[in-house]
KOLGU-4560 file (N, C-alpha, C; in nm, 3 decimals, padded with zeros to 5 digits):
<recs>
<n_xx: 18.096 n_yy: 00.064 n_zz: 04.256 ca_xx: 18.234 ca_yy: 00.022 ca_zz: 04.233 c_xx: 18.235 c_yy: -00.124 c_zz: 04.190 mol: A seq: 1 type: UNK>
<n_xx: 18.321 n_yy: -00.160 n_zz: 04.093 ca_xx: 18.328 ca_yy: -00.297 ca_zz: 04.046 c_xx: 18.370 c_yy: -00.391 c_zz: 04.158 mol: A seq: 2 type: UNK>
<n_xx: 18.319 n_yy: -00.512 n_zz: 04.153 ca_xx: 18.355 ca_yy: -00.612 ca_zz: 04.253 c_xx: 18.496 c_yy: -00.663 c_zz: 04.224 mol: A seq: 3 type: UNK>
<n_xx: 18.580 n_yy: -00.668 n_zz: 04.327 ca_xx: 18.716 ca_yy: -00.717 ca_zz: 04.313 c_xx: 18.722 c_yy: -00.856 c_zz: 04.373 mol: A seq: 4 type: UNK>
<n_xx: 18.764 n_yy: -00.952 n_zz: 04.295 ca_xx: 18.778 ca_yy: -01.089 ca_zz: 04.344 c_xx: 18.920 c_yy: -01.106 c_zz: 04.393 mol: A seq: 5 type: UNK>
<n_xx: 18.934 n_yy: -01.139 n_zz: 04.520 ca_xx: 19.066 ca_yy: -01.151 ca_zz: 04.581 c_xx: 19.107 c_yy: -01.296 c_zz: 04.587 mol: A seq: 6 type: UNK>
<n_xx: 19.224 n_yy: -01.324 n_zz: 04.536 ca_xx: 19.282 ca_yy: -01.458 ca_zz: 04.543 c_xx: 19.377 c_yy: -01.460 c_zz: 04.662 mol: A seq: 7 type: UNK>
<n_xx: 19.342 n_yy: -01.532 n_zz: 04.771 ca_xx: 19.428 ca_yy: -01.530 ca_zz: 04.890 c_xx: 19.566 c_yy: -01.590 c_zz: 04.867 mol: A seq: 8 type: UNK>
<n_xx: 19.584 n_yy: -01.666 n_zz: 04.760 ca_xx: 19.714 ca_yy: -01.724 ca_zz: 04.729 c_xx: 19.806 c_yy: -01.628 c_zz: 04.653 mol: A seq: 9 type: UNK>
<n_xx: 19.749 n_yy: -01.521 n_zz: 04.601 ca_xx: 19.827 ca_yy: -01.427 ca_zz: 04.521 c_xx: 19.902 c_yy: -01.330 c_zz: 04.609 mol: A seq: 10 type: UNK>
<n_xx: 20.029 n_yy: -01.309 n_zz: 04.578 ca_xx: 20.110 ca_yy: -01.211 ca_zz: 04.652 c_xx: 20.124 c_yy: -01.081 c_zz: 04.574 mol: A seq: 11 type: UNK>
<n_xx: 20.079 n_yy: -01.079 n_zz: 04.449 ca_xx: 20.093 ca_yy: -00.957 ca_zz: 04.369 c_xx: 19.979 c_yy: -00.859 c_zz: 04.393 mol: A seq: 12 type: UNK>
<n_xx: 19.865 n_yy: -00.906 n_zz: 04.443 ca_xx: 19.752 ca_yy: -00.817 ca_zz: 04.470 c_xx: 19.772 c_yy: -00.747 c_zz: 04.603 mol: A seq: 13 type: UNK>
<n_xx: 19.784 n_yy: -00.616 n_zz: 04.598 ca_xx: 19.800 ca_yy: -00.539 ca_zz: 04.720 c_xx: 19.771 c_yy: -00.392 c_zz: 04.694 mol: A seq: 14 type: UNK>
<n_xx: 19.750 n_yy: -00.318 n_zz: 04.802 ca_xx: 19.732 ca_yy: -00.174 ca_zz: 04.788 c_xx: 19.868 c_yy: -00.111 c_zz: 04.763 mol: A seq: 15 type: UNK>
<n_xx: 19.869 n_yy: -00.014 n_zz: 04.672 ca_xx: 19.993 ca_yy: 00.054 ca_zz: 04.634 c_xx: 19.964 c_yy: 00.201 c_zz: 04.608 mol: A seq: 16 type: UNK>
<n_xx: 20.061 n_yy: 00.286 n_zz: 04.634 ca_xx: 20.051 ca_yy: 00.426 ca_zz: 04.595 c_xx: 20.091 c_yy: 00.433 c_zz: 04.449 mol: A seq: 17 type: UNK>
<n_xx: 20.025 n_yy: 00.522 n_zz: 04.374 ca_xx: 20.051 ca_yy: 00.527 ca_zz: 04.231 c_xx: 20.014 c_yy: 00.662 c_zz: 04.173 mol: A seq: 18 type: UNK>
<n_xx: 20.063 n_yy: 00.683 n_zz: 04.053 ca_xx: 20.019 ca_yy: 00.794 ca_zz: 03.969 c_xx: 19.936 c_yy: 00.733 c_zz: 03.857 mol: A seq: 19 type: UNK>
<n_xx: 19.818 n_yy: 00.789 n_zz: 03.835 ca_xx: 19.730 ca_yy: 00.738 ca_zz: 03.731 c_xx: 19.717 c_yy: 00.844 c_zz: 03.622 mol: A seq: 20 type: UNK>
<n_xx: 19.744 n_yy: 00.803 n_zz: 03.498 ca_xx: 19.731 ca_yy: 00.894 ca_zz: 03.384 c_xx: 19.589 c_yy: 00.878 c_zz: 03.329 mol: A seq: 21 type: UNK>
<n_xx: 19.508 n_yy: 00.981 n_zz: 03.354 ca_xx: 19.369 ca_yy: 00.979 ca_zz: 03.307 c_xx: 19.318 c_yy: 01.122 c_zz: 03.296 mol: A seq: 22 type: UNK>
<n_xx: 19.242 n_yy: 01.153 n_zz: 03.192 ca_xx: 19.188 ca_yy: 01.288 ca_zz: 03.177 c_xx: 19.072 c_yy: 01.317 c_zz: 03.272 mol: A seq: 23 type: UNK>
<n_xx: 19.006 n_yy: 01.211 n_zz: 03.320 ca_xx: 18.894 ca_yy: 01.233 ca_zz: 03.412 c_xx: 18.904 c_yy: 01.134 c_zz: 03.529 mol: A seq: 24 type: UNK>
<n_xx: 18.857 n_yy: 01.178 n_zz: 03.643 ca_xx: 18.872 ca_yy: 01.099 ca_zz: 03.765 c_xx: 18.745 c_yy: 01.023 c_zz: 03.804 mol: A seq: 25 type: UNK>
<n_xx: 18.657 n_yy: 01.000 n_zz: 03.708 ca_xx: 18.532 ca_yy: 00.933 ca_zz: 03.738 c_xx: 18.539 c_yy: 00.780 c_zz: 03.726 mol: A seq: 26 type: UNK>
<n_xx: 18.645 n_yy: 00.728 n_zz: 03.669 ca_xx: 18.659 ca_yy: 00.583 ca_zz: 03.653 c_xx: 18.701 c_yy: 00.519 c_zz: 03.783 mol: A seq: 27 type: UNK>
<n_xx: 18.674 n_yy: 00.390 n_zz: 03.797 ca_xx: 18.709 ca_yy: 00.317 ca_zz: 03.918 c_xx: 18.813 c_yy: 00.208 c_zz: 03.895 mol: A seq: 28 type: UNK>
<n_xx: 18.846 n_yy: 00.184 n_zz: 03.769 ca_xx: 18.951 ca_yy: 00.085 ca_zz: 03.738 c_xx: 19.030 c_yy: 00.134 c_zz: 03.618 mol: A seq: 29 type: UNK>
<n_xx: 19.159 n_yy: 00.096 n_zz: 03.616 ca_xx: 19.250 ca_yy: 00.149 ca_zz: 03.515 c_xx: 19.341 c_yy: 00.039 c_zz: 03.464 mol: A seq: 30 type: UNK>
<n_xx: 19.366 n_yy: 00.035 n_zz: 03.332 ca_xx: 19.459 ca_yy: -00.064 ca_zz: 03.277 c_xx: 19.601 c_yy: -00.036 c_zz: 03.328 mol: A seq: 31 type: UNK>
<n_xx: 19.679 n_yy: -00.141 n_zz: 03.335 ca_xx: 19.815 ca_yy: -00.133 ca_zz: 03.388 c_xx: 19.899 c_yy: -00.025 c_zz: 03.318 mol: A seq: 32 type: UNK>
<n_xx: 19.876 n_yy: -00.003 n_zz: 03.191 ca_xx: 19.952 ca_yy: 00.096 ca_zz: 03.115 c_xx: 19.928 c_yy: 00.239 c_zz: 03.160 mol: A seq: 33 type: UNK>
<n_xx: 19.822 n_yy: 00.264 n_zz: 03.233 ca_xx: 19.790 ca_yy: 00.399 ca_zz: 03.282 c_xx: 19.837 c_yy: 00.421 c_zz: 03.425 mol: A seq: 34 type: UNK>
<n_xx: 19.892 n_yy: 00.319 n_zz: 03.488 ca_xx: 19.928 ca_yy: 00.325 ca_zz: 03.630 c_xx: 20.079 c_yy: 00.316 c_zz: 03.648 mol: A seq: 35 type: UNK>
<n_xx: 20.134 n_yy: 00.413 n_zz: 03.719 ca_xx: 20.276 ca_yy: 00.412 ca_zz: 03.753 c_xx: 20.286 c_yy: 00.393 c_zz: 03.904 mol: A seq: 36 type: UNK>
<n_xx: 20.328 n_yy: 00.275 n_zz: 03.948 ca_xx: 20.338 ca_yy: 00.245 ca_zz: 04.090 c_xx: 20.452 c_yy: 00.326 c_zz: 04.151 mol: A seq: 37 type: UNK>
<n_xx: 20.427 n_yy: 00.382 n_zz: 04.271 ca_xx: 20.525 ca_yy: 00.464 ca_zz: 04.342 c_xx: 20.565 c_yy: 00.394 c_zz: 04.472 mol: A seq: 38 type: UNK>
<n_xx: 20.682 n_yy: 00.431 n_zz: 04.524 ca_xx: 20.732 ca_yy: 00.370 ca_zz: 04.648 c_xx: 20.663 c_yy: 00.422 c_zz: 04.772 mol: A seq: 39 type: UNK>
<n_xx: 20.606 n_yy: 00.542 n_zz: 04.766 ca_xx: 20.546 ca_yy: 00.603 ca_zz: 04.885 c_xx: 20.435 c_yy: 00.699 c_zz: 04.846 mol: A seq: 40 type: UNK>
<n_xx: 20.357 n_yy: 00.737 n_zz: 04.945 ca_xx: 20.252 ca_yy: 00.837 ca_zz: 04.923 c_xx: 20.314 c_yy: 00.970 c_zz: 04.882 mol: A seq: 41 type: UNK>
<n_xx: 20.426 n_yy: 01.004 n_zz: 04.945 ca_xx: 20.495 ca_yy: 01.130 ca_zz: 04.914 c_xx: 20.539 c_yy: 01.132 c_zz: 04.768 mol: A seq: 42 type: UNK>
<n_xx: 20.595 n_yy: 01.023 n_zz: 04.721 ca_xx: 20.640 ca_yy: 01.016 ca_zz: 04.582 c_xx: 20.522 c_yy: 01.031 c_zz: 04.487 mol: A seq: 43 type: UNK>
<n_xx: 20.409 n_yy: 00.970 n_zz: 04.520 ca_xx: 20.290 ca_yy: 00.980 ca_zz: 04.434 c_xx: 20.239 c_yy: 01.124 c_zz: 04.432 mol: A seq: 44 type: UNK>
<n_xx: 20.231 n_yy: 01.186 n_zz: 04.548 ca_xx: 20.184 ca_yy: 01.326 ca_zz: 04.555 c_xx: 20.279 c_yy: 01.421 c_zz: 04.482 mol: A seq: 45 type: UNK>
<n_xx: 20.410 n_yy: 01.399 n_zz: 04.498 ca_xx: 20.508 ca_yy: 01.486 ca_zz: 04.434 c_xx: 20.509 c_yy: 01.470 c_zz: 04.282 mol: A seq: 46 type: UNK>
<n_xx: 20.468 n_yy: 01.355 n_zz: 04.232 ca_xx: 20.468 ca_yy: 01.331 ca_zz: 04.088 c_xx: 20.343 c_yy: 01.379 c_zz: 04.017 mol: A seq: 47 type: UNK>
<n_xx: 20.245 n_yy: 01.424 n_zz: 04.093 ca_xx: 20.120 ca_yy: 01.470 ca_zz: 04.034 c_xx: 20.144 c_yy: 01.587 c_zz: 03.940 mol: A seq: 48 type: UNK>
<n_xx: 20.073 n_yy: 01.588 n_zz: 03.828 ca_xx: 20.088 ca_yy: 01.694 ca_zz: 03.729 c_xx: 19.958 c_yy: 01.704 c_zz: 03.649 mol: A seq: 49 type: UNK>
<n_xx: 19.874 n_yy: 01.801 n_zz: 03.685 ca_xx: 19.745 ca_yy: 01.817 ca_zz: 03.617 c_xx: 19.760 c_yy: 01.842 c_zz: 03.468 mol: A seq: 50 type: UNK>
<n_xx: 19.866 n_yy: 01.912 n_zz: 03.429 ca_xx: 19.885 ca_yy: 01.942 ca_zz: 03.287 c_xx: 19.915 c_yy: 01.816 c_zz: 03.205 mol: A seq: 51 type: UNK>
<n_xx: 19.963 n_yy: 01.712 n_zz: 03.271 ca_xx: 19.991 ca_yy: 01.584 ca_zz: 03.204 c_xx: 19.890 c_yy: 01.476 c_zz: 03.243 mol: A seq: 52 type: UNK>
<n_xx: 19.784 n_yy: 01.517 n_zz: 03.314 ca_xx: 19.678 ca_yy: 01.425 ca_zz: 03.359 c_xx: 19.730 c_yy: 01.313 c_zz: 03.448 mol: A seq: 53 type: UNK>
<n_xx: 19.830 n_yy: 01.344 n_zz: 03.533 ca_xx: 19.884 ca_yy: 01.247 ca_zz: 03.629 c_xx: 19.828 c_yy: 01.279 c_zz: 03.767 mol: A seq: 54 type: UNK>
<n_xx: 19.753 n_yy: 01.184 n_zz: 03.824 ca_xx: 19.685 ca_yy: 01.207 ca_zz: 03.951 c_xx: 19.730 c_yy: 01.103 c_zz: 04.054 mol: A seq: 55 type: UNK>
<n_xx: 19.763 n_yy: 01.146 n_zz: 04.176 ca_xx: 19.806 ca_yy: 01.052 ca_zz: 04.280 c_xx: 19.686 c_yy: 00.975 c_zz: 04.336 mol: A seq: 56 type: UNK>
<n_xx: 19.709 n_yy: 00.848 n_zz: 04.366 ca_xx: 19.600 ca_yy: 00.764 ca_zz: 04.414 c_xx: 19.654 c_yy: 00.646 c_zz: 04.494 mol: A seq: 57 type: UNK>
<n_xx: 19.564 n_yy: 00.582 n_zz: 04.567 ca_xx: 19.590 ca_yy: 00.453 ca_zz: 04.628 c_xx: 19.511 c_yy: 00.353 c_zz: 04.546 mol: A seq: 58 type: UNK>
<n_xx: 19.578 n_yy: 00.250 n_zz: 04.495 ca_xx: 19.515 ca_yy: 00.152 ca_zz: 04.407 c_xx: 19.534 c_yy: 00.012 c_zz: 04.463 mol: A seq: 59 type: UNK>
<n_xx: 19.454 n_yy: -00.081 n_zz: 04.411 ca_xx: 19.464 ca_yy: -00.222 ca_zz: 04.449 c_xx: 19.484 c_yy: -00.303 c_zz: 04.322 mol: A seq: 60 type: UNK>
<n_xx: 19.585 n_yy: -00.389 n_zz: 04.324 ca_xx: 19.608 ca_yy: -00.472 ca_zz: 04.206 c_xx: 19.753 c_yy: -00.508 c_zz: 04.189 mol: A seq: 61 type: UNK>
<n_xx: 19.792 n_yy: -00.551 n_zz: 04.073 ca_xx: 19.709 ca_yy: -00.569 ca_zz: 03.953 c_xx: 19.629 c_yy: -00.699 c_zz: 03.959 mol: A seq: 62 type: UNK>
<n_xx: 19.516 n_yy: -00.694 n_zz: 03.894 ca_xx: 19.425 ca_yy: -00.808 ca_zz: 03.884 c_xx: 19.400 c_yy: -00.832 c_zz: 03.737 mol: A seq: 63 type: UNK>
<n_xx: 19.367 n_yy: -00.955 n_zz: 03.703 ca_xx: 19.338 ca_yy: -00.987 ca_zz: 03.563 c_xx: 19.187 c_yy: -00.975 c_zz: 03.542 mol: A seq: 64 type: UNK>
<n_xx: 19.149 n_yy: -00.891 n_zz: 03.447 ca_xx: 19.007 ca_yy: -00.869 ca_zz: 03.418 c_xx: 18.950 c_yy: -00.984 c_zz: 03.335 mol: A seq: 65 type: UNK>
<n_xx: 18.820 n_yy: -00.981 n_zz: 03.316 ca_xx: 18.756 ca_yy: -01.084 ca_zz: 03.234 c_xx: 18.802 c_yy: -01.077 c_zz: 03.089 mol: A seq: 66 type: UNK>
<n_xx: 18.859 n_yy: -00.961 n_zz: 03.048 ca_xx: 18.913 ca_yy: -00.946 ca_zz: 02.913 c_xx: 19.061 c_yy: -00.981 c_zz: 02.907 mol: A seq: 67 type: UNK>
<n_xx: 19.113 n_yy: -01.041 n_zz: 03.013 ca_xx: 19.254 ca_yy: -01.084 ca_zz: 03.025 c_xx: 19.351 c_yy: -00.968 c_zz: 03.026 mol: A seq: 68 type: UNK>
<n_xx: 19.306 n_yy: -00.851 n_zz: 03.069 ca_xx: 19.395 ca_yy: -00.736 ca_zz: 03.086 c_xx: 19.429 c_yy: -00.721 c_zz: 03.233 mol: A seq: 69 type: UNK>
<n_xx: 19.550 n_yy: -00.675 n_zz: 03.263 ca_xx: 19.588 ca_yy: -00.647 ca_zz: 03.401 c_xx: 19.539 c_yy: -00.507 c_zz: 03.436 mol: A seq: 70 type: UNK>
<n_xx: 19.462 n_yy: -00.498 n_zz: 03.543 ca_xx: 19.402 ca_yy: -00.371 ca_zz: 03.581 c_xx: 19.425 c_yy: -00.342 c_zz: 03.730 mol: A seq: 71 type: UNK>
<n_xx: 19.417 n_yy: -00.214 n_zz: 03.763 ca_xx: 19.422 ca_yy: -00.168 ca_zz: 03.902 c_xx: 19.289 c_yy: -00.105 c_zz: 03.936 mol: A seq: 72 type: UNK>
<n_xx: 19.243 n_yy: -00.130 n_zz: 04.058 ca_xx: 19.119 ca_yy: -00.070 ca_zz: 04.107 c_xx: 19.152 c_yy: 00.049 c_zz: 04.195 mol: A seq: 73 type: UNK>
<n_xx: 19.080 n_yy: 00.157 n_zz: 04.177 ca_xx: 19.097 ca_yy: 00.275 ca_zz: 04.259 c_xx: 19.044 c_yy: 00.249 c_zz: 04.400 mol: A seq: 74 type: UNK>
<n_xx: 19.128 n_yy: 00.274 n_zz: 04.501 ca_xx: 19.083 ca_yy: 00.269 ca_zz: 04.640 c_xx: 19.039 c_yy: 00.410 c_zz: 04.679 mol: A seq: 75 type: UNK>
<n_xx: 19.127 n_yy: 00.509 n_zz: 04.652 ca_xx: 19.091 ca_yy: 00.649 ca_zz: 04.675 c_xx: 19.194 c_yy: 00.739 c_zz: 04.608 mol: A seq: 76 type: UNK>
<n_xx: 19.149 n_yy: 00.859 n_zz: 04.572 ca_xx: 19.241 ca_yy: 00.961 ca_zz: 04.521 c_xx: 19.311 c_yy: 01.024 c_zz: 04.640 mol: A seq: 77 type: UNK>
<n_xx: 19.435 n_yy: 01.064 n_zz: 04.622 ca_xx: 19.510 ca_yy: 01.130 ca_zz: 04.730 c_xx: 19.497 c_yy: 01.279 c_zz: 04.719 mol: A seq: 78 type: UNK>
</recs>
């Protein structure tokens, strides 16, 4: 798993429930455009749709990558 650098001064970095749009679940980090943050675990699970490649997950972020993109790190699939 990629190393996540945590900035203790940042309030935007936190674990969040989300739906991730991805055709495969082998990746460990996702660009912000593929992540839809949800208010609860229930909302993330209810929004899952395999036919649209939407998978519920717990993510950490957003963080700025070395390529200056905002990304979320996968904590675990729900």
